[in-house]
N, C-alpha and C positions, 0 to 999 in steps of 0.2 A: 504495500500500499505504498502512494506515493502523497503525502500529507500536504505540501507545496501546492499541487496540484488539484486534488479534491480541496483544499482549504478555500484556493482560488475558483473554482467552477461553484462552490457554496456560495461565495461572496457577491459573486457574478448573478446567481440566481436570486439570490434575496433581492438584490438591488435592483434586479429587472421588475420580480413579481410587486416589490415593496415599494414599487416608484409608479406601479401600473393601480395597485392598490390603493394608493394614496389619492389619484384624481380619480378614482373610479368612488372611492369612498366619502370624498368630499360632495360629487354628483349625489352620490347613495341619500350622504345626511341632507342634502341643502334642496336637492329636485324630487327624488323618489321614495324617501319615507313621509313623507308629508300627504304625498297621494295615495301610497298602497300601505302605509304603514312599516314599521322598520323592520319585522320579518319578512312582507313581500319584497321590499325593497332587497333586502339582502338571499333573499331567492331567485331574483334577477341578476343579481348581483356575480354568485358563485360561480354560475356556468363559464362567465365570462374568463375569472383568475384562475378557474380551475383548466379553460382551456388554455389559456396564455401561461400555465405553468407546465404542462402537457409540452408544450411550443419551445418552451423557454429551457425544460429539463433535456429533451430529446436533443437540442442543436447544443447543450453544451456538455453533456456524457461523449455526444460524439466526439466534438470538437476536442477536450481533453482527454479522450480515449478511456473514458469511466466506462468499465464493461461489468467489472466483478460484481457481484451482490453486495458483498461487504464494503466497496469504496464507494457503491452508489448508496447504501442506507446510509453511510458518512459524512457523503455530501448531502443528502437531507435533513440528516440531525442536525449538524451546521449550521445549517438554511434557517431551519426551523426554529434554534436556539438564537441565531441574528433577529429574526422576525419576531420572535415573541421578546427579546429585550425592548428590539425596536419601537412596536406596540407601547411597551409598559411605559417609557420613556415619554413617547410622544403623547400617551394621556397623561402624565405626569408634568407636562411641558403645557397643555391647555387645561391646566388646573386640579387636573383630577390626583385621585391616591390611588397605591399599590390596591388595597382591599377592595376601591372600588372598580377600579381593571378586571379584579379576580370575580366581583361580585356579578359584571356583565357577562361572564363569560358562561355563566348560572342561568341563565336567560335564555327562551328561545335564540334570538338574535345572533347571542354569542355562543350559543353552543353551535350552530349552523355554522358562523366562523369558526370556531376550533375545528368541527368536523372539514371543514374544507383546508384548513392550515394542519392538518396533517395527510389530507391528500396531497398538498404541497408538500412535503416532507418525503410523500414516499412516490413520489412522482421521477424521481431518479432512478430508483429500483424498477420502477414497473415499466418506463421507458429504455431500461440499456438493452443492449444486445449483445448479449454473452457471448456469442461467436464471435465478436468480430476483437477481442483480444484474448490475449490464452494470458491472464491473471488469476491467483487461486483467491 
């Protein structure tokens, strides 16, 4: 396992999806949630985020030669940790608390978002091409 390559892929994967999520999340909160409710807005955003995660993970695993399951899982786990840390920092920057952020994950929209984030974390593993590289 080559950690610099995995860390680079995870950082790029996180950055791409976080940036898209920031833009879509802003639109969700300001435009969609008032019309559809928070859960409805999350349900519309989630497939877009998962599709983007699939595309980004597919491109980055191929670009970085990540084909082994453990490398792909490491990439996804590191990207997931970066995503959770960034979301917590964003919540704190917007005046919330860590407790409020955690409590939000327990509500239906938060649970849906967390399920999407787990999908994001597993996507590098799901899209990898095990036969593309001979790694253990």
